[in-house]
C-alpha positions as CSV (number, residue, x, y, z in Angstrom):
1,X,-5.9,-3.5,13.9
2,X,-5.0,-3.0,10.1
3,X,-8.3,-5.1,9.4
4,X,-10.4,-2.4,10.7
5,X,-9.1,0.0,8.0
6,X,-10.7,-2.4,5.3
7,X,-14.1,-1.3,6.5
8,X,-15.9,1.1,4.3
9,X,-15.6,4.7,5.6
10,X,-13.2,3.8,8.4
11,X,-10.2,6.1,8.1
12,X,-8.6,5.6,11.4
13,X,-8.3,2.7,14.0
14,X,-7.0,3.0,17.7
15,X,-6.1,0.3,20.2
16,X,-5.7,1.5,23.7
17,X,-4.6,-0.8,26.5
18,X,-4.0,-0.2,29.9
19,X,-0.8,-1.8,31.6
20,X,0.1,-1.6,35.5
21,X,1.8,1.8,35.2
22,X,0.8,3.1,31.9
23,X,-1.9,3.4,29.1
24,X,-0.5,2.6,25.6
25,X,-2.2,4.1,22.4
26,X,-1.6,2.4,18.9
27,X,-3.1,4.4,16.1
28,X,-3.4,3.3,12.3
29,X,-4.9,5.3,9.4
30,X,-5.1,5.4,5.7
31,X,-4.9,8.2,3.1
32,X,-4.1,11.7,4.5
33,X,-5.5,11.0,8.0
34,X,-2.2,11.7,10.1
35,X,-2.3,9.8,13.3
36,X,1.2,10.8,13.8
37,X,-0.1,14.3,14.7
38,X,-2.5,12.9,17.3
39,X,0.2,10.8,18.9
40,X,2.8,13.4,19.0
41,X,0.7,16.5,20.2
42,X,-1.5,14.7,22.7
43,X,0.1,11.5,23.9
44,X,4.0,12.1,24.0
45,X,4.5,9.7,21.0
46,X,5.2,9.7,17.5
47,X,5.6,7.6,14.4
48,X,4.4,7.8,10.9
49,X,1.5,9.5,9.0
50,X,-0.4,6.4,8.9
51,X,1.0,4.3,12.0
52,X,1.8,5.9,15.3
53,X,1.6,5.3,19.1
54,X,2.0,7.1,22.3
55,X,1.2,6.7,25.9
56,X,-0.8,8.4,28.9
57,X,-0.4,8.2,32.5
58,X,-3.9,9.5,33.1
59,X,-5.7,6.0,33.5
60,X,-7.9,4.2,31.0
61,X,-11.0,6.0,31.3
62,X,-9.5,9.5,31.4
63,X,-7.3,8.6,28.3
64,X,-10.3,7.2,26.2
65,X,-12.3,10.3,27.1
66,X,-9.4,12.6,26.0
67,X,-9.1,10.7,22.7
68,X,-12.6,10.8,21.9
69,X,-12.7,14.6,22.8
70,X,-9.8,15.1,20.3
71,X,-11.3,13.3,17.4
72,X,-13.7,16.2,16.0
73,X,-10.4,18.3,15.8
74,X,-9.2,16.0,13.1
75,X,-12.2,15.3,11.3
76,X,-11.3,17.7,8.5
77,X,-8.1,15.5,7.8
78,X,-10.6,12.5,6.5
79,X,-10.0,11.6,3.1
80,X,-13.2,11.2,0.8
């Protein structure tokens, strides 16, 4: 997943996987973009500013939809 952060203009990468009873979310970022805030506030998780994770019990489709809906709220954090 860290390879995605090497792509020009990519500030954050997410890996969302469905397991039998839970949907796990792994987030990575660079610069001032804090994925820890997203994980802690919305997915019962935590971690560090540039590496964090969490979980959801809403199912894969609902979790991905929720994640996508949250992204515009964090757009201002993107580094130039």
